[in-house]
C-alpha positions as CSV (number, residue, x, y, z in Angstrom):
1,M,4.9,6.8,5.6
2,T,2.6,9.0,7.5
3,N,-0.2,8.5,9.9
4,L,1.6,5.8,11.8
5,R,1.5,6.4,15.5
6,S,4.8,6.7,17.4
7,S,6.5,3.6,18.8
8,S,4.6,1.7,21.4
9,P,6.3,0.5,24.5
10,A,4.4,-2.8,24.2
11,P,3.1,-4.9,21.4
12,A,0.0,-3.1,20.0
13,L,-1.9,-6.4,19.7
14,G,-1.0,-7.5,23.2
15,E,0.8,-10.6,24.3
16,S,-0.9,-14.0,24.1
17,D,-1.3,-16.3,27.1
18,A,1.2,-19.1,26.5
19,Q,-0.7,-21.6,28.8
20,A,-4.0,-20.9,27.1
21,L,-2.5,-21.4,23.6
22,D,-0.8,-24.6,24.8
23,A,-4.3,-25.9,25.8
24,L,-5.8,-25.4,22.3
25,D,-6.4,-28.3,19.9
26,P,-5.1,-27.7,16.3
27,A,-8.4,-26.4,15.0
28,A,-8.8,-24.0,17.9
29,L,-5.2,-22.8,17.5
30,E,-5.9,-22.0,13.8
31,R,-9.0,-20.1,14.7
32,R,-6.9,-18.2,17.3
33,L,-4.5,-17.3,14.5
34,L,-7.4,-16.1,12.3
35,C,-8.6,-13.8,15.1
36,Q,-5.0,-12.4,15.5
37,A,-4.8,-11.9,11.8
38,D,-8.1,-10.0,11.8
39,A,-6.9,-7.8,14.7
40,A,-3.7,-7.1,12.8
41,W,-5.6,-6.3,9.7
42,Q,-8.0,-4.0,11.6
43,L,-5.1,-2.1,13.1
44,A,-3.5,-1.8,9.6
45,R,-6.7,-0.3,8.3
46,E,-6.2,2.6,10.7
47,V,-3.3,3.6,8.5
48,H,-4.7,2.4,5.1
49,P,-8.5,2.2,5.2
50,A,-8.7,0.7,1.7
51,L,-6.5,-2.3,2.7
52,P,-8.1,-5.4,1.4
53,R,-8.7,-8.3,3.9
54,P,-6.2,-11.0,3.1
55,R,-7.3,-14.6,2.7
56,I,-5.5,-17.0,5.0
57,W,-4.1,-20.5,4.2
58,F,-2.2,-23.0,6.3
59,D,-0.5,-24.6,3.4
60,L,3.1,-23.3,3.7
61,R,5.7,-26.0,4.2
62,G,9.4,-26.1,4.9
63,R,11.5,-23.6,6.9
64,S,9.3,-20.5,6.4
65,A,6.8,-19.6,9.1
66,G,4.7,-17.3,7.0
67,Q,4.5,-15.6,3.7
68,A,2.5,-12.7,2.2
69,H,1.4,-14.1,-1.2
70,Y,0.2,-11.1,-3.2
71,Q,-0.8,-13.0,-6.3
72,R,-3.1,-15.4,-4.3
73,G,-4.4,-12.4,-2.3
74,G,-3.5,-13.4,1.2
75,L,-1.2,-14.8,3.8
76,R,0.2,-18.3,4.1
77,F,1.2,-19.9,7.3
78,N,3.2,-23.1,8.2
79,R,0.8,-25.3,10.3
80,T,3.7,-27.4,11.7
81,L,5.7,-24.4,12.9
82,L,2.5,-22.9,14.4
83,Q,1.9,-26.0,16.4
84,E,5.4,-26.0,17.8
85,N,5.8,-22.3,18.4
86,R,2.4,-21.1,19.4
87,Q,3.0,-17.9,21.3
88,A,5.8,-16.6,19.2
89,F,3.8,-17.4,16.0
90,I,0.6,-15.6,17.1
91,D,2.5,-12.6,18.6
92,E,5.2,-12.1,16.1
93,I,4.7,-14.0,12.8
94,V,1.1,-12.9,12.2
95,P,2.0,-9.1,12.6
96,H,5.2,-9.7,10.5
97,E,3.2,-11.0,7.6
98,M,0.4,-8.4,8.0
99,A,3.1,-5.7,7.8
100,H,4.2,-7.1,4.5
101,W,0.6,-7.1,3.3
102,L,0.1,-3.5,4.4
103,V,3.4,-2.2,2.8
104,F,2.6,-3.9,-0.5
105,H,-0.7,-2.1,-0.7
106,L,0.6,1.3,0.0
107,E,1.1,3.7,-3.0
108,E,4.8,3.0,-3.4
109,G,4.6,-0.5,-1.8
110,R,5.4,-2.5,-4.9
111,Q,8.8,-0.8,-5.1
112,A,9.6,-1.3,-1.4
113,R,12.2,-3.8,-0.3
114,P,10.6,-6.8,1.5
115,H,12.2,-6.0,4.9
116,G,13.1,-2.4,4.1
117,H,12.5,0.9,5.8
118,E,8.7,0.8,5.2
119,W,8.2,-2.7,6.7
120,K,10.4,-1.8,9.7
121,T,8.4,1.3,10.3
122,V,5.2,-0.6,10.3
123,M,6.6,-3.3,12.7
124,R,7.9,-0.7,15.1
125,N,5.3,2.1,15.0
126,L,2.1,0.3,14.2
127,Y,2.6,-3.1,15.8
128,G,5.0,-2.1,18.5
129,L,7.4,-5.0,17.7
130,A,11.1,-5.2,16.9
131,P,11.5,-5.7,13.1
132,V,13.0,-9.1,13.2
133,V,13.5,-10.6,9.7
134,T,13.9,-14.3,10.4
135,H,12.5,-16.6,13.0
136,R,14.7,-18.9,15.1
137,F,12.3,-21.9,15.3
138,D,13.4,-25.5,15.2
139,V,12.4,-26.6,11.7
140,A,13.3,-30.3,12.0
141,L,9.7,-31.4,11.8
142,A,8.6,-28.8,9.4
143,S,11.4,-29.3,7.0
144,P,12.9,-32.7,7.5
145,A,16.3,-33.4,6.1
146,P,16.8,-37.1,6.5
147,Y,19.4,-37.6,3.7
148,L,22.9,-37.6,5.0
149,Y,25.9,-36.8,2.9
150,R,29.6,-36.8,3.8
151,C,32.7,-35.2,2.5
152,R,36.5,-35.5,3.0
153,C,36.5,-33.7,6.3
154,E,33.7,-36.0,7.6
155,T,31.2,-33.1,8.1
156,V,27.7,-34.4,8.1
157,H,25.5,-32.6,5.5
158,R,21.7,-33.0,5.8
159,F,19.7,-32.8,2.6
160,T,16.0,-32.4,2.2
161,G,14.1,-34.7,-0.2
162,R,14.1,-31.9,-2.8
163,R,17.9,-31.5,-2.7
164,H,18.5,-35.2,-2.7
165,S,16.3,-35.5,-5.7
166,Q,18.4,-32.9,-7.5
167,V,21.5,-35.0,-6.8
168,L,19.8,-38.0,-8.3
169,K,19.1,-35.9,-11.4
170,G,22.8,-35.0,-11.7
171,S,23.4,-31.9,-9.5
172,R,26.7,-31.9,-7.6
173,Y,27.4,-30.2,-4.3
174,R,30.6,-29.5,-2.4
175,C,31.5,-29.0,1.2
176,R,32.0,-25.3,2.1
177,H,34.9,-26.2,4.3
178,C,37.0,-28.8,2.5
179,R,35.6,-28.2,-1.0
180,A,35.3,-31.9,-1.6
181,P,32.3,-33.4,-3.4
182,L,29.4,-34.5,-1.1
183,R,28.6,-38.2,-1.3
184,F,25.4,-39.8,-0.2
185,A,25.9,-41.8,3.1
186,H,22.4,-42.9,4.1
187,R,18.8,-41.9,4.9
188,E,17.7,-41.6,8.5
189,T,14.5,-43.3,9.3
190,P,12.0,-41.7,11.7
191,E,11.8,-43.2,15.2
C-alpha cells in the first residue's frame, strides 16, 4: 500500500470531547457519528480518491459494534453500544470500519484478510490508531443472554434467545470444563 503517510503520534481525526458527547441526545449522537464517518471517508479519499461514500445504518445488533457491509454498500453500527460507549465508538469504531471499507475498495482489497496487514497499515498510518481488532464494551444490553443453563460443575452458562431457540429445536451443548450436557435452569427477568 503506497501513499499512506507515516504513523501519526495522535489520532488523525482528533479525540472527541467526552463531556460534549455525553450531553448529546440519541439523534444528535447519531448525527455526530455521521460527521465522524464523513471525516474518516474524506481522509481515506486522500489515499484512494475513487473511494465510494458508504451508506450508514444503525441496525446492527448483538455483540458487534460495527460492520463494513460491502453487499449493502456501507457501514452498519450498533445503536445500543454507541449510546453506552460514546467516545470510544466515535474515536475508534468509526475509523476501524472505514479502514475495512477502504481496504476492500483497493485493487487487491477483496483478497485481503479482514484484519490483515493492509487493514493494520491503514489504522496505523492513515488514522493514527492502534489496530485493535475487537472492542471491550459491555454487551449486556446490546446482546442480552437471559437464559441460564447449568452443568455438572454448576457453572452458569448464559444463552441468548437465538441459542436457546436452537436448544428447543434439538441442538445440544456441553460445558467446556466438565463436558457434561447443559440443562436449562431458568430465564432471568429484567428488573
